[in-house]
KETORVEX-133442 format. One record per residue (C-alpha): residue number from 1; y, x, z. Coordinates in nm, 4 decimals. Layout:
// residues N
- NUM	Y	X	Z
...
//
This chain:
// residues 402
- 1	-1.6511	-2.1795	1.5214
- 2	-1.3624	-2.0310	1.3277
- 3	-1.4702	-1.6790	1.4179
- 4	-1.8253	-1.7470	1.3042
- 5	-1.6913	-1.8795	0.9749
- 6	-1.4676	-1.5767	0.9280
- 7	-1.7533	-1.3336	0.9902
- 8	-1.9853	-1.5263	0.7597
- 9	-1.7193	-1.5262	0.4880
- 10	-1.6628	-1.1512	0.5282
- 11	-2.0332	-1.0722	0.5182
- 12	-2.0809	-1.2855	0.2089
- 13	-1.7803	-1.1298	0.0422
- 14	-1.9076	-0.7796	0.1180
- 15	-2.2429	-0.8599	-0.0413
- 16	-2.0778	-1.0242	-0.3400
- 17	-1.8294	-0.7406	-0.3891
- 18	-2.1071	-0.5154	-0.5165
- 19	-2.1117	-0.7079	-0.8451
- 20	-1.7340	-0.7027	-0.8975
- 21	-1.5907	-0.4834	-1.1781
- 22	-1.4395	-0.2136	-0.9560
- 23	-1.2823	0.0847	-1.1219
- 24	-1.1181	0.4023	-1.0008
- 25	-0.8031	0.4902	-1.1961
- 26	-0.8434	0.7858	-1.4291
- 27	-0.6047	1.0680	-1.3383
- 28	-0.3970	1.1867	-1.6340
- 29	-0.2998	1.5492	-1.6899
- 30	0.0789	1.5350	-1.7055
- 31	0.3007	1.3571	-1.9535
- 32	0.1169	1.5183	-2.2432
- 33	-0.1992	1.3378	-2.1374
- 34	-0.0054	1.0131	-2.0954
- 35	0.1480	1.0322	-2.4440
- 36	-0.1912	1.1175	-2.5941
- 37	-0.3404	0.8108	-2.4250
- 38	-0.0671	0.5776	-2.5522
- 39	-0.0991	0.7202	-2.9024
- 40	-0.4751	0.6673	-2.9044
- 41	-0.4276	0.3135	-2.7725
- 42	-0.1661	0.2490	-3.0446
- 43	0.0961	0.1464	-2.7882
- 44	0.4242	0.1674	-2.9756
- 45	0.6392	0.0039	-2.7071
- 46	0.6074	0.0264	-2.3282
- 47	0.7839	-0.1273	-2.0313
- 48	0.8755	0.1130	-1.7506
- 49	0.9018	-0.0752	-1.4211
- 50	1.1042	0.1183	-1.1666
- 51	1.4066	0.0887	-0.9369
- 52	1.7649	0.2093	-0.9285
- 53	1.6852	0.4858	-0.6782
- 54	1.4391	0.6444	-0.9200
- 55	1.6910	0.6153	-1.2040
- 56	1.9812	0.7603	-1.0036
- 57	1.7613	1.0550	-0.9042
- 58	1.6763	1.1165	-1.2698
- 59	1.3006	1.0970	-1.2056
- 60	1.2526	0.8983	-1.5253
- 61	1.4126	1.1494	-1.7618
- 62	1.1090	1.3689	-1.8337
- 63	0.8897	1.0641	-1.8919
- 64	1.1407	0.8995	-2.1263
- 65	1.1883	1.2245	-2.3200
- 66	0.8119	1.2619	-2.3654
- 67	0.7807	0.9048	-2.4926
- 68	1.0719	0.9348	-2.7328
- 69	0.9380	1.2627	-2.8707
- 70	0.6191	1.0753	-2.9599
- 71	0.8166	0.7868	-3.1161
- 72	0.7074	0.5466	-2.8434
- 73	0.9803	0.2949	-2.7616
- 74	1.0439	0.2336	-2.3938
- 75	1.2283	-0.0416	-2.2119
- 76	1.3373	0.0332	-1.8570
- 77	1.3393	-0.2395	-1.5944
- 78	1.5137	-0.0883	-1.2917
- 79	1.5944	-0.3977	-1.0868
- 80	1.2894	-0.3815	-0.8596
- 81	1.3899	-0.4196	-0.4963
- 82	1.2172	-0.3091	-0.1799
- 83	0.9563	-0.5776	-0.1114
- 84	0.9662	-0.6968	-0.4768
- 85	1.0375	-1.0596	-0.5421
- 86	0.9144	-1.3337	-0.7717
- 87	1.2516	-1.3069	-0.9490
- 88	1.1889	-0.9355	-1.0164
- 89	0.8616	-1.0122	-1.1902
- 90	1.0043	-1.2952	-1.3969
- 91	1.2963	-1.0774	-1.5141
- 92	1.0697	-0.7829	-1.5995
- 93	0.8307	-1.0148	-1.7830
- 94	1.1140	-1.1297	-2.0066
- 95	1.1893	-0.7655	-2.0925
- 96	0.8209	-0.7029	-2.1670
- 97	0.7976	-0.9948	-2.4073
- 98	1.1403	-0.9565	-2.5693
- 99	1.0724	-0.5941	-2.6590
- 100	0.7172	-0.6452	-2.7837
- 101	0.5618	-0.4160	-2.5247
- 102	0.1870	-0.3581	-2.5077
- 103	0.1650	-0.1329	-2.2007
- 104	0.3291	-0.1066	-1.8596
- 105	0.4194	0.2118	-1.6729
- 106	0.4975	0.1740	-1.3036
- 107	0.7257	0.4581	-1.1944
- 108	0.8164	0.4565	-0.8270
- 109	0.6737	0.3618	-0.4908
- 110	0.4646	0.0654	-0.3901
- 111	0.7387	-0.1839	-0.4756
- 112	0.7614	-0.0765	-0.8405
- 113	0.3836	-0.0789	-0.8700
- 114	0.3511	-0.4239	-0.7158
- 115	0.6169	-0.5538	-0.9532
- 116	0.4392	-0.3958	-1.2510
- 117	0.1086	-0.5494	-1.1429
- 118	0.2777	-0.8868	-1.1178
- 119	0.4089	-0.8511	-1.4728
- 120	0.0639	-0.7537	-1.5991
- 121	-0.0920	-1.0511	-1.4219
- 122	0.1558	-1.2882	-1.5857
- 123	0.0841	-1.1367	-1.9272
- 124	-0.2882	-1.1886	-1.8695
- 125	-0.2360	-1.5466	-1.7468
- 126	0.0719	-1.6707	-1.9368
- 127	0.0251	-2.0349	-1.8338
- 128	0.0412	-1.9581	-1.4604
- 129	0.3519	-1.8889	-1.2535
- 130	0.3736	-1.5880	-1.0241
- 131	0.3168	-1.7990	-0.7130
- 132	0.0089	-1.9621	-0.8680
- 133	-0.1482	-1.6162	-0.8994
- 134	-0.1433	-1.5460	-0.5266
- 135	-0.4712	-1.5162	-0.3424
- 136	-0.8143	-1.3998	-0.4532
- 137	-0.9249	-1.3590	-0.8138
- 138	-0.6584	-1.5680	-0.9817
- 139	-0.6073	-1.3179	-1.2658
- 140	-0.9616	-1.2242	-1.3736
- 141	-0.8675	-1.1746	-1.7392
- 142	-0.7897	-0.8211	-1.8623
- 143	-0.4314	-0.7061	-1.8144
- 144	-0.2354	-0.4879	-2.0567
- 145	-0.2729	-0.1136	-2.0147
- 146	-0.1234	-0.0244	-1.6750
- 147	-0.0334	0.3334	-1.5821
- 148	0.0906	0.4150	-1.2320
- 149	0.3111	0.7166	-1.1601
- 150	0.3916	0.7297	-0.7878
- 151	0.7167	0.8904	-0.6753
- 152	0.6133	0.8582	-0.3113
- 153	0.2992	0.9465	-0.1191
- 154	0.2019	0.6445	0.0815
- 155	0.1452	0.3041	-0.0711
- 156	-0.1694	0.3957	-0.2621
- 157	-0.0825	0.1128	-0.5000
- 158	-0.1857	0.3365	-0.7881
- 159	-0.5485	0.2666	-0.6885
- 160	-0.5513	-0.0811	-0.5397
- 161	-0.6465	-0.4403	-0.6186
- 162	-0.3444	-0.5776	-0.4376
- 163	0.0148	-0.6666	-0.5155
- 164	0.2469	-0.8022	-0.2470
- 165	0.5303	-1.0204	-0.3731
- 166	0.8084	-1.1837	-0.1697
- 167	0.9449	-1.5289	-0.2377
- 168	1.3160	-1.4729	-0.1713
- 169	1.3683	-1.8438	-0.1067
- 170	1.1046	-1.8882	0.1649
- 171	1.1021	-1.5230	0.2835
- 172	0.7254	-1.5414	0.2621
- 173	0.5057	-1.2684	0.1187
- 174	0.2332	-1.3574	-0.1274
- 175	-0.0645	-1.1262	-0.1735
- 176	-0.2447	-1.1127	-0.5074
- 177	-0.5909	-0.9566	-0.4913
- 178	-0.7955	-0.9049	-0.8039
- 179	-0.9853	-0.6123	-0.9535
- 180	-0.7861	-0.6751	-1.2715
- 181	-0.4780	-0.5430	-1.0863
- 182	-0.6205	-0.1928	-1.0394
- 183	-0.4189	0.0420	-1.2640
- 184	-0.6196	0.1866	-1.5495
- 185	-0.4651	0.5329	-1.5169
- 186	-0.2517	0.7263	-1.2720
- 187	-0.0469	1.0427	-1.2947
- 188	0.0108	1.2386	-0.9732
- 189	0.3062	1.4769	-0.9931
- 190	0.4285	1.6209	-0.6603
- 191	0.7554	1.7242	-0.8282
- 192	0.8520	1.3562	-0.8295
- 193	0.8337	1.3442	-0.4502
- 194	1.0371	1.6613	-0.3945
- 195	1.3647	1.4767	-0.3373
- 196	1.2325	1.2142	-0.0979
- 197	1.4440	1.1918	0.2198
- 198	1.2534	1.3169	0.5273
- 199	1.2407	0.9780	0.6988
- 200	1.1041	0.8105	0.3857
- 201	0.8477	1.0894	0.3547
- 202	0.7454	1.0137	0.7134
- 203	0.7144	0.6350	0.6843
- 204	0.5340	0.6381	0.3498
- 205	0.2972	0.9039	0.4811
- 206	0.2207	0.6954	0.7897
- 207	0.1622	0.4002	0.5587
- 208	-0.1111	0.6043	0.3888
- 209	-0.2588	0.6899	0.7283
- 210	-0.2633	0.3207	0.8178
- 211	-0.4553	0.2464	0.4981
- 212	-0.7152	0.5088	0.5840
- 213	-0.7465	0.3924	0.9449
- 214	-0.7733	0.0196	0.8732
- 215	-1.0250	0.0809	0.5948
- 216	-1.2383	0.3044	0.8167
- 217	-1.2464	0.0846	1.1273
- 218	-1.3176	-0.2335	0.9304
- 219	-1.6575	-0.3862	0.8659
- 220	-1.6770	-0.3684	0.4862
- 221	-1.7080	0.0047	0.4309
- 222	-1.9211	0.1812	0.1748
- 223	-2.0318	0.5428	0.1780
- 224	-1.7486	0.6240	-0.0647
- 225	-1.4734	0.4434	0.1295
- 226	-1.5750	0.6238	0.4491
- 227	-1.5578	0.9599	0.2751
- 228	-1.2220	0.8761	0.1142
- 229	-1.0702	0.7565	0.4437
- 230	-1.1878	1.0602	0.6408
- 231	-1.0549	1.3011	0.3782
- 232	-0.7240	1.1136	0.3666
- 233	-0.6880	1.1401	0.7463
- 234	-0.7619	1.5125	0.7315
- 235	-0.5010	1.5686	0.4599
- 236	-0.2333	1.3576	0.6281
- 237	-0.2619	1.5226	0.9683
- 238	-0.2664	1.8616	0.7975
- 239	0.0337	1.8068	0.5706
- 240	0.2656	1.5205	0.6668
- 241	0.4796	1.7145	0.9129
- 242	0.5171	2.0049	0.6690
- 243	0.6217	1.7632	0.3940
- 244	0.8651	1.6037	0.6400
- 245	1.0262	1.9305	0.7521
- 246	1.0027	2.1198	0.4227
- 247	1.0432	1.8828	0.1321
- 248	1.0249	2.1710	-0.1163
- 249	0.6680	2.2558	-0.0142
- 250	0.4867	2.1287	-0.3215
- 251	0.1422	2.2090	-0.1801
- 252	0.2050	1.9736	0.1120
- 253	0.3559	1.7164	-0.1242
- 254	0.0525	1.7365	-0.3547
- 255	-0.1850	1.6993	-0.0618
- 256	0.0032	1.3933	0.0601
- 257	-0.0198	1.2369	-0.2870
- 258	-0.3924	1.3061	-0.2903
- 259	-0.4230	1.1531	0.0571
- 260	-0.2370	0.8395	-0.0517
- 261	-0.4652	0.8085	-0.3555
- 262	-0.7803	0.8428	-0.1428
- 263	-0.6554	0.6070	0.1286
- 264	-0.5666	0.3543	-0.1397
- 265	-0.9121	0.3852	-0.2939
- 266	-1.0655	0.3343	0.0510
- 267	-0.8778	0.0192	0.1425
- 268	-0.9032	-0.1375	-0.1999
- 269	-1.2792	-0.1701	-0.1353
- 270	-1.2844	-0.1907	0.2465
- 271	-0.9564	-0.3812	0.2922
- 272	-0.6876	-0.3517	0.5560
- 273	-0.6489	-0.5591	0.8720
- 274	-0.4239	-0.7042	1.1387
- 275	-0.1730	-0.4172	1.1220
- 276	-0.0941	-0.4979	0.7621
- 277	-0.0998	-0.8726	0.8157
- 278	0.1632	-0.8471	1.0914
- 279	0.3629	-0.5895	0.8943
- 280	0.3762	-0.8148	0.5872
- 281	0.5015	-1.1039	0.7992
- 282	0.7802	-0.8856	0.9419
- 283	0.8780	-0.7427	0.6032
- 284	0.8945	-1.0861	0.4472
- 285	1.1030	-1.2358	0.7286
- 286	1.3371	-0.9474	0.8086
- 287	1.3134	-0.7046	0.5168
- 288	1.1736	-0.4276	0.7394
- 289	1.0295	-0.1488	0.5201
- 290	0.6536	-0.1824	0.5048
- 291	0.5711	0.1790	0.5937
- 292	0.8033	0.1723	0.8937
- 293	0.6519	-0.1506	1.0229
- 294	0.2986	-0.0147	0.9844
- 295	0.3840	0.3080	1.1672
- 296	0.5357	0.1253	1.4644
- 297	0.2704	-0.1458	1.4871
- 298	-0.0370	0.0728	1.4369
- 299	-0.0814	0.2224	1.7878
- 300	-0.0404	-0.1166	1.9558
- 301	-0.3025	-0.2916	1.7440
- 302	-0.5466	-0.0020	1.7839
- 303	-0.5106	-0.0175	2.1619
- 304	-0.5708	-0.3928	2.1658
- 305	-0.8916	-0.3415	1.9652
- 306	-1.0160	-0.1280	2.2542
- 307	-1.3758	-0.0093	2.2710
- 308	-1.4666	-0.1941	1.9507
- 309	-1.3189	0.0960	1.7533
- 310	-1.3707	0.3930	1.9851
- 311	-1.6479	0.5472	1.7760
- 312	-1.4737	0.5208	1.4361
- 313	-1.1498	0.6508	1.5899
- 314	-1.3460	0.9428	1.7351
- 315	-1.4802	1.0150	1.3857
- 316	-1.1285	1.0001	1.2428
- 317	-1.0102	1.2305	1.5215
- 318	-1.2778	1.4811	1.4246
- 319	-1.1692	1.4670	1.0598
- 320	-0.8079	1.5212	1.1674
- 321	-0.8991	1.8234	1.3810
- 322	-0.8180	1.6457	1.7078
- 323	-1.1729	1.6464	1.8451
- 324	-1.5187	1.7912	1.7857
- 325	-1.8761	1.6831	1.8457
- 326	-1.8511	1.7798	2.2140
- 327	-1.5498	1.5549	2.2750
- 328	-1.6380	1.2287	2.4532
- 329	-1.5980	0.9295	2.2244
- 330	-1.3394	0.7540	2.4417
- 331	-1.1406	1.0763	2.4727
- 332	-1.1425	1.1351	2.0983
- 333	-1.0325	0.7775	2.0307
- 334	-0.7452	0.8083	2.2794
- 335	-0.6403	1.1402	2.1279
- 336	-0.6228	0.9848	1.7838
- 337	-0.3934	0.7027	1.8952
- 338	-0.1816	0.9462	2.0979
- 339	-0.1554	1.1748	1.7934
- 340	-0.0186	0.8850	1.5863
- 341	0.2480	0.8253	1.8514
- 342	0.3300	1.1975	1.8640
- 343	0.3656	1.2171	1.4862
- 344	0.5957	0.9152	1.4880
- 345	0.8106	1.0724	1.7613
- 346	0.8296	1.4132	1.5903
- 347	0.9445	1.2502	1.2671
- 348	1.2018	1.0196	1.4259
- 349	1.0084	0.6976	1.3719
- 350	1.1171	0.4557	1.6471
- 351	0.8846	0.2871	1.8918
- 352	1.0631	-0.0472	1.8451
- 353	1.1789	-0.2596	1.5511
- 354	1.5269	-0.4097	1.5436
- 355	1.6150	-0.7618	1.4363
- 356	1.3077	-0.9471	1.5635
- 357	1.3729	-1.2883	1.7176
- 358	1.1305	-1.4520	1.9590
- 359	1.2044	-1.7933	1.8087
- 360	1.0385	-1.6683	1.4892
- 361	0.7214	-1.5492	1.6605
- 362	0.5118	-1.8654	1.6103
- 363	0.5922	-1.8615	1.2376
- 364	0.5257	-1.4872	1.2090
- 365	0.1952	-1.5222	1.3918
- 366	0.0890	-1.8109	1.1689
- 367	0.1678	-1.6116	0.8554
- 368	-0.0122	-1.3007	0.9801
- 369	-0.3228	-1.4950	1.0794
- 370	-0.3288	-1.6833	0.7495
- 371	-0.3250	-1.3534	0.5610
- 372	-0.5843	-1.1828	0.7800
- 373	-0.8370	-1.4644	0.8063
- 374	-1.0964	-1.5072	0.6784
- 375	-1.0674	-1.2179	0.4297
- 376	-0.9910	-0.9043	0.6288
- 377	-1.3070	-0.7620	0.7925
- 378	-1.1217	-0.6540	1.1072
- 379	-1.3076	-0.5037	1.4042
- 380	-1.1574	-0.7701	1.6336
- 381	-1.0389	-1.1103	1.5084
- 382	-0.6901	-1.1821	1.6406
- 383	-0.5539	-1.5129	1.7577
- 384	-0.1939	-1.6292	1.7919
- 385	-0.1617	-1.4751	2.1381
- 386	-0.2757	-1.1311	2.0184
- 387	-0.0173	-1.1279	1.7406
- 388	0.2620	-1.2338	1.9752
- 389	0.1641	-0.9585	2.2212
- 390	0.2063	-0.7043	1.9414
- 391	0.5411	-0.8533	1.8393
- 392	0.6688	-0.8417	2.1971
- 393	0.5632	-0.4786	2.2323
- 394	0.7452	-0.3685	1.9167
- 395	1.0582	-0.5820	1.9546
- 396	1.3719	-0.3866	2.0400
- 397	1.5625	-0.5388	2.3286
- 398	1.9029	-0.6123	2.1835
- 399	2.1670	-0.8807	2.1952
- 400	2.0611	-1.1782	1.9925
- 401	1.6936	-1.0813	2.0055
- 402	1.6057	-1.4070	2.1710
//
């Protein structure tokens, strides 16, 4: 009965989603375009939400200089942590209010953008706490102007309805989902990704691939999300290894940013699935980087799905140049999963995750299933046993692992 309910919910949500106020972020032309926008919007003070890594790399300097030249005051919140917390949002919100800000610029990876979205949500709904905004459509009201400037190529948060926030006390991740959270504008600058370490380039890139794959194999696609996901897969397979081995190749960097944008646009309408649900549970419990968890988990979940996704995987394989129309569907699907494993191996992404404890598995499974169901329109609905099988397959055998 549960499965029937989940499918009915997903079908109803897909039908209802056509009337939601979706938007695709407008892409700005450099910092000149950003300053012009803020001037036209009469935004005299902005909050820049970022992290210490971005600041230490000096990636904020050009932005800050452009704002100051236009007499736009900026306050920098650089305390965002990987897997941003409720505390991060509350601290940044204080900075926003204290300095009379009227716009938010997210500068960084997915963590900075999720934190910025959380701040915007709290500004829109000042009488609600961060944790009360978790779930579907708890924001609704318009947020302040939100501009996303990614310094990575993976999360796709610059296009999405979602923000994932960790409660540091319970180690549980909360997902906010609301069309109000979609950034109004984005600025893609491959120069900002030039200094990314190779391994981070790899895991964030595989995160983008996971977005494209889960969107495409799900059951809530539109013509546009299919096109976006296929193009993202093509760009990732064509550029991720070059970006990994040659970080100065700005063409590959730009293509990876475009891929992340498209994959984000695809999954913000078509949603993700069990890979992300399990990954979020692991990140919340153990602090495992989200992109790394997705990369390791992805092949295992795809194999468990089996023939239910052979045709869409074959189509993704064709887009990625791994198959053509003469390739048997099962062969193309297998090639696609094998290619993911080969990419992981070439880029030094492990096949196992350290730190997992079997005593935590029931809790992790419960959290993953609660996130996935009934919302995510997955090709195969998982139960507790399916999740635990995945966890066992990705758990590194090490002392204390039990």
